[in-house]
C-alpha positions in Angstrom: -27.7 28.0 13.8 -29.5 29.3 16.9 -27.3 30.3 19.8 -29.2 28.1 22.2 -28.4 25.1 20.0 -24.7 25.9 20.0 -24.9 26.3 23.7 -26.5 22.8 24.0 -23.8 21.3 21.9 -21.1 22.9 23.9 -22.7 21.5 27.1 -22.7 18.1 25.5 -19.1 17.9 24.3 -17.3 20.9 25.8 -16.8 24.4 24.4 -13.5 23.8 22.6 -15.0 20.9 20.7 -17.7 23.0 18.9 -16.3 25.0 16.0 -18.3 27.9 14.5 -15.8 30.5 13.4 -15.4 30.6 9.6 -11.7 30.2 9.6 -12.0 27.0 11.7 -14.6 25.5 9.4 -12.7 25.8 6.1 -11.2 22.3 6.2 -14.6 20.7 6.8 -16.3 22.1 3.8 -15.1 19.4 1.4 -13.7 15.9 1.3 -11.4 14.1 -1.2 -13.9 14.6 -4.0 -12.9 17.2 -6.6 -15.1 20.2 -7.3 -17.6 19.5 -4.4 -17.7 22.1 -1.7 -20.2 23.4 0.9 -19.3 25.7 3.7 -19.9 24.1 7.1 -22.1 25.8 9.7 -21.0 24.0 12.8 -18.4 21.2 13.5 -18.6 19.1 16.6 -15.5 17.1 17.6 -16.9 14.2 19.6 -14.5 12.2 21.8 -16.8 9.3 22.9 -19.9 7.4 22.0 -21.7 9.1 24.9 -21.0 12.4 23.3 -22.2 11.2 19.9 -25.4 10.1 21.5 -25.9 13.5 23.1 -25.3 15.3 19.9 -27.7 13.1 17.9 -30.4 13.6 20.5 -30.0 17.4 20.3 -30.1 17.2 16.5 -33.2 15.0 16.5 -35.0 17.2 18.9 -34.2 20.4 16.9 -34.5 18.5 13.5 -31.0 19.5 12.4 -29.2 17.4 9.8 -26.0 15.7 10.7 -23.2 14.7 8.4 -20.7 12.3 9.9 -17.0 12.7 9.0 -13.8 10.8 9.6 -10.6 11.9 7.9 -12.4 13.3 4.9 -10.7 11.0 2.4 -14.0 10.0 0.7 -14.2 10.2 -3.1 -18.0 10.5 -3.7 -18.8 13.7 -1.7 -20.2 11.6 1.2 -18.9 13.9 3.9 -19.5 17.2 2.2 -21.6 19.3 4.7 -25.2 20.3 4.2 -26.4 23.8 4.7 -27.3 24.7 8.3 -26.3 21.2 9.5 -23.9 19.8 12.0 -20.7 18.1 10.8 -20.0 15.4 13.4 -16.3 14.6 13.3 -15.3 11.3 14.9 -11.5 11.2 14.4 -11.0 11.5 18.2 -12.8 8.2 18.8 -9.5 6.5 18.1 -8.9 3.7 20.6 -8.3 0.1 20.0 -10.3 -1.4 22.8 -9.5 -5.1 22.6 -7.5 -7.6 20.6 -8.9 -11.1 21.2 -6.3 -13.5 19.8 -8.2 -16.5 20.9 -11.2 -15.5 18.8 -9.2 -13.6 16.1 -11.1 -10.4 16.6 -10.4 -6.7 17.3 -12.8 -4.2 18.8 -12.0 -0.6 18.1 -13.6 2.8 17.9 -14.6 4.3 14.6 -11.8 6.9 14.4 -8.9 4.4 14.4 -6.8 4.7 11.3 -7.1 1.7 9.0 -3.3 0.9 8.8 -3.1 1.1 12.6 -5.4 -1.9 12.8 -3.1 -4.1 10.8 -0.1 -2.7 12.6 -1.6 -3.6 16.0 -2.4 -7.1 14.7 1.2 -7.7 13.5 2.9 -8.5 16.8 0.4 -11.3 17.4 1.0 -12.8 13.9 -2.4 -11.6 12.8 -3.6 -9.7 9.7 -6.3 -7.2 8.7 -6.4 -7.5 4.9 -8.5 -4.6 3.6 -6.1 -2.0 2.3 -7.8 1.0 0.6 -5.5 3.5 -1.1 -6.1 5.9 1.8 -5.3 3.3 4.5 -2.6 5.5 6.1 -5.1 8.2 6.9 -8.7 6.9 6.5 -10.7 5.8 9.5 -12.2 2.3 10.0 -15.6 3.9 10.5 -15.4 5.6 7.1 -14.2 2.3 5.6 -17.2 0.5 7.0 -19.7 3.2 6.0 -18.4 3.0 2.4 -17.5 -0.7 2.4 -14.0 0.2 1.2 -12.0 -2.2 -1.0 -8.3 -2.2 -1.8 -5.5 -3.9 -3.6 -5.9 -7.2 -1.8 -9.7 -7.4 -2.5 -9.4 -10.2 -5.1 -8.2 -12.8 -2.6 -9.3 -11.4 0.7 -12.5 -9.5 0.0 -13.6 -6.0 1.1 -14.4 -4.4 4.4 -17.8 -6.1 4.7 -16.1 -9.5 4.9 -14.3 -8.5 8.1 -17.0 -6.8 10.1 -18.5 -9.1 12.8 -20.3 -6.5 14.8 -20.8 -2.8 15.4 -22.2 -0.2 17.7 -24.5 2.1 15.8 -26.3 5.3 16.9 -29.7 5.7 15.2 -31.3 8.9 14.0 -33.2 9.3 17.2 -30.1 8.9 19.4 -30.8 5.3 20.4 -27.8 3.0 20.6 -27.7 -0.5 19.1 -25.2 -3.3 19.1 -25.4 -5.5 16.0 -23.5 -8.8 15.5 -21.2 -10.8 17.8 -17.9 -12.6 18.0 -19.5 -15.9 16.9 -18.5 -17.2 13.5 -22.0 -18.5 13.1 -24.9 -16.2 14.1 -28.2 -16.2 12.3 -30.3 -14.7 15.1 -32.7 -12.3 13.3 -31.9 -10.2 10.3 -28.2 -9.5 9.6 -28.7 -5.8 10.5 -25.0 -5.0 10.6 -24.9 -5.6 6.9 -27.5 -3.0 6.3 -25.2 -0.3 7.8 -22.1 -1.4 6.0 -21.9 0.7 2.9 -24.8 3.0 4.0 -22.6 6.1 3.8 -23.8 7.6 7.1 -27.4 7.8 5.8 -28.9 5.2 8.2 -26.9 5.5 11.4 -23.6 6.5 12.9 -21.1 3.8 13.5 -19.1 4.4 16.8 -17.5 1.0 17.4 -16.5 -1.9 15.1 -15.8 -5.6 15.9 -13.4 -6.8 13.2 -12.3 -10.3 12.1 -8.6 -10.9 11.9 -6.8 -13.8 10.0 -3.4 -15.4 10.4 -0.7 -13.4 8.7 0.6 -15.1 5.5 4.0 -16.8 6.0 5.4 -15.8 2.6 4.8 -13.3 -0.2 6.1 -12.8 -3.7 5.6 -9.8 -5.9 5.9 -9.6 -9.7 5.6 -6.8 -12.3 4.8 -7.6 -15.9 4.8 -5.1 -18.8 2.8 -5.4 -22.0 2.6 -3.7 -25.4 -1.2 -3.9 -25.4 -4.0 -3.7 -22.8 -5.6 -6.8 -24.4 -2.6 -9.0 -23.7 -2.6 -7.7 -20.1 -6.3 -8.4 -19.7 -5.9 -11.9 -21.2 -3.1 -12.7 -18.8 -5.3 -11.8 -15.8 -8.2 -13.9 -17.2 -5.9 -16.9 -17.6 -4.5 -16.6 -14.2 -8.0 -16.8 -12.7 -9.0 -19.6 -15.2 -6.1 -21.7 -13.9 -7.5 -21.3 -10.4 -4.7 -19.1 -9.1 -6.1 -16.4 -6.8 -3.3 -13.9 -6.1 -3.8 -11.4 -3.3 -3.1 -8.5 -5.7 -3.7 -8.2 -9.5 -3.4 -4.6 -10.5 -2.8 -2.6 -13.7 -1.7 0.8 -14.8 -2.0 2.2 -18.3 0.8 4.1 -20.2 -0.2 7.5 -19.0 -0.3 6.4 -15.4 3.0 4.6 -15.7 4.7 7.7 -17.0 3.3 9.9 -14.2 4.2 7.3 -11.5 7.7 6.9 -12.8 8.2 10.7 -12.9 6.8 10.9 -9.4 8.2 7.9 -7.6 11.2 6.8 -9.7 10.5 3.1 -9.3 11.9 2.0 -12.6 8.7 1.5 -14.6 8.9 1.1 -18.4 7.3 4.3 -19.6 6.7 3.1 -23.2 4.6 0.0 -22.1 0.9 0.1 -22.9 0.1 -1.6 -19.6 1.8 -2.8 -16.4 0.3 -5.5 -14.3 1.3 -5.9 -10.6 0.9 -9.5 -9.3 1.3 -10.6 -5.8 0.8 -14.0 -4.2 0.9 -14.9 -0.5 0.5 -17.9 1.8 2.6 -21.0 2.4 6.1 -20.6 1.0 6.0 -23.5 -1.4 2.6 -22.5 -2.7 3.8 -18.9 -3.1 6.8 -20.0 -5.2 4.7 -22.3 -7.4 2.0 -19.6 -8.0 4.6 -16.9 -8.8 6.3 -19.1 -11.4 3.0 -20.0 -12.9 1.9 -16.3 -13.2 5.2 -15.3 -14.7 4.8 -18.1 -17.3 1.2 -17.1 -18.1 2.3 -13.5 -18.6 5.1 -14.5 -21.0 2.7 -16.8 -22.9 0.5 -13.7 -23.5 3.3 -11.5 -24.9 4.7 -9.9 -21.8 7.7 -7.7 -22.7 9.3 -8.4 -19.4 8.4 -10.0 -16.0 10.3 -8.6 -13.0 10.3 -10.7 -9.8 10.9 -8.8 -6.5 14.3 -9.8 -5.1 13.4 -9.1 -1.4 10.9 -7.3 0.8 12.2 -3.9 0.1 12.1 -4.5 -3.7 8.5 -5.8 -3.3 7.5 -2.7 -1.5 9.1 -0.6 -4.2 7.2 -2.4 -6.9 3.9 -2.2 -5.0 4.4 1.5 -4.5 4.1 1.9 -8.3 0.4 1.1 -8.0 -0.2 2.7 -4.6 1.2 6.1 -5.7 -0.8 6.3 -8.9 -3.4 8.8 -7.6 -0.7 11.1 -6.0 1.4 11.0 -9.2 -1.6 11.9 -11.4 -2.7 14.7 -9.1 0.5 16.6 -10.0 -0.5 17.0 -13.7 -3.5 19.3 -13.7 -5.2 21.5 -11.1 -8.1 19.1 -10.6 -7.9 15.3 -10.5 -11.2 13.4 -10.5 -10.7 9.7 -9.5 -13.6 7.7 -10.8 -14.6 4.2 -10.0 -16.6 1.6 -12.0 -16.6 -2.2 -12.0 -17.4 -4.7 -14.7 -17.3 -8.5 -15.0 -13.7 -9.4 -15.5 -14.4 -10.7 -19.0 -15.5 -7.2 -20.0 -12.4 -5.4 -18.8 -10.9 -4.9 -22.3 -14.1 -3.4 -23.5 -14.4 -0.8 -20.7 -10.8 0.2 -20.9 -11.0 0.6 -24.7 -14.2 2.6 -24.3 -12.6 4.9 -21.8 -9.7 5.5 -24.3 -12.3 6.3 -27.0 -14.3 8.7 -24.7 -11.1 10.6 -23.9 -10.5 11.2 -27.6 -14.2 12.0 -28.3 -14.3 14.7 -25.6 -10.6 15.9 -25.9 -9.9 15.0 -22.3 -6.9 13.6 -20.4 -8.0 10.4 -18.8 -5.5 8.0 -17.1 -6.8 4.5 -16.2 -5.6 2.1 -13.5 -7.2 -0.2 -11.1 -7.9 -3.7 -9.8 -7.8 -6.0 -12.9 -8.4 -9.0 -10.7 -11.8 -8.0 -9.6 -12.9 -5.8 -12.6 -12.6 -2.5 -10.7 -11.4 0.3 -13.0 -10.4 3.9 -12.0 -10.7 6.3 -15.0 -9.0 9.4 -13.7 -9.8 12.7 -15.2 -7.0 15.3 -15.3 -8.7 18.6 -15.7 -9.3 22.1 -14.2 -12.5 22.8 -12.3 -12.2 26.5 -13.1 -12.5 25.7 -16.8 -16.3 25.6 -17.2 -16.3 24.3 -20.8 -13.9 21.5 -20.0 -15.8 20.5 -16.9 -19.0 20.2 -19.0 -17.2 17.7 -21.2 -15.9 15.8 -18.2 -19.4 15.3 -16.9 -20.7 14.3 -20.3 -17.8 11.8 -20.6 -18.5 10.4 -17.1 -22.2 9.9 -18.0 -21.2 7.9 -21.0 -18.8 5.8 -19.0 -21.4 5.0 -16.4 -24.0 4.1 -19.1 -21.5 1.8 -20.8 -20.6 0.2 -17.4 -24.3 -0.6 -16.8 -24.6 -1.9 -20.4 -21.7 -4.3 -19.6 -23.5 -5.6 -16.6 -21.3 -3.7 -14.2 -21.8 -1.3 -11.3 -21.3 2.5 -11.2 -19.2 2.2 -8.0 -17.1 -0.7 -6.7 -15.4 1.1 -3.9 -16.1 4.8 -3.5 -19.8 4.9 -2.9 -22.7 6.9 -4.3 -22.7 10.1 -2.1 -23.3 13.2 -4.0 -21.2 12.4 -7.1 -23.1 9.4 -8.4 -26.6 9.7 -7.1 -27.9 10.9 -10.6 -26.8 7.6 -12.1 -28.0 5.2 -9.4 -31.6 4.9 -10.7 -30.2 3.6 -14.0 -28.5 0.7 -12.3 -31.4 -0.1 -9.9 -34.4 -1.0 -11.9 -37.9 -2.3 -11.1 -38.7 -1.9 -7.4 -35.0 -2.0 -6.3 -34.5 1.8 -6.1 -37.7 2.3 -4.2 -36.7 -0.4 -1.7 -33.6 1.7 -0.9 -35.8 4.6 -0.2 -38.1 2.5 2.1 -35.2 1.5 4.2 -34.0 5.0 4.5 -37.4 6.3 5.5 -37.8 3.5 8.1 -34.6 4.2 9.9 -34.4 8.0 9.4 -38.0 9.2 8.8 -37.0 12.9 9.1 -34.0 12.5 6.8 -31.6 14.0 9.3 -28.6 11.7 8.7 -26.4 12.8 5.7 -29.4 14.0 3.7 -29.1 14.5 0.0 -26.5 11.7 -0.3 -27.4 8.6 -2.4 -30.9 9.9 -3.1 
């Protein structure tokens, strides 16, 4: 990068906030996606929206690509740098600016950690439901840019359902405010929704206005074990059919259970074919009724055992079985690739069985867990990225899983986004003029393709 551009960036944000030395750049050359790396050229640590605006205007003038980065927990390669570009890191925009209890909203900067949002709402009896697995470290800006989901998605929805407004920096450095505190607002196009899930390719989110909800009065957690994935899936289907919408309905296969138990020692049955975590919340009487009904449904469908949490600590321990799945699996082999596909709930047994068959076909270790309640499955490849032959089989297996997902009327990503990892498969899902429409939107808002270029497309 030209020295005069580095000097301009230092003038905009301060000399210490511009990193160019190779040893300082190493952590910014990858995100949470396995086997995807690109050395960063320059990292800018902005501390305010004004600084972001200045950096973007310099980049636009010099036609330098910009990759926005939060905590780097993404699982699709979305914040992997591009050659000769700027990595714009926004973790220092970390202030909660307002909690408006009268209107049930919170205004915060993009670098606020997701869990800190719910923690800040707690003293007021309020609740921010989205809970991605990375919630203790991921930033809200990254959650919005990827429309993150989480364990509570079945009942409460995903990040999109809680974004009421945002401040966005466009590719030319212009600043826009989109949305409002109003529950009803149909003035013009819903532009904020265009930027939610856009993965940093259309604009840079600097502030977010979030909806909060009253915190549930009661909660009950159950853990059911099964000798077959089919019985577990049938239990989930019948829970929904009986119009019970729990806040959490998760599953782990046998391989995942064994790894989690070895890692977290939470008392999981390591011989069970599947474990289903069920959690209901709301009014105390309703919670008790729903918990009893879910336990009964599980037993009717051949559950080997149904464990009900005795208290809050026990509930947290049971829930940790699911939340620690990725960390537990990551200990097994040098490389862990956490994938993400979603199918209609009725097709869950088919996709889970297909993943098992694919693992055998390609002689691979694949553990499966995920959100049974909303059809989101995480086939997790336990491999070694230095083993070229094995990695070729991994990519072939992934391709077959994505093809099968589309055949089952599913989507190639329910949570993680497209980024670098899934862009080859996106045209298979978007047929007719749909894929071209995405490109038209990108070209309209970023005609020079400076914002996160090479991602999605």
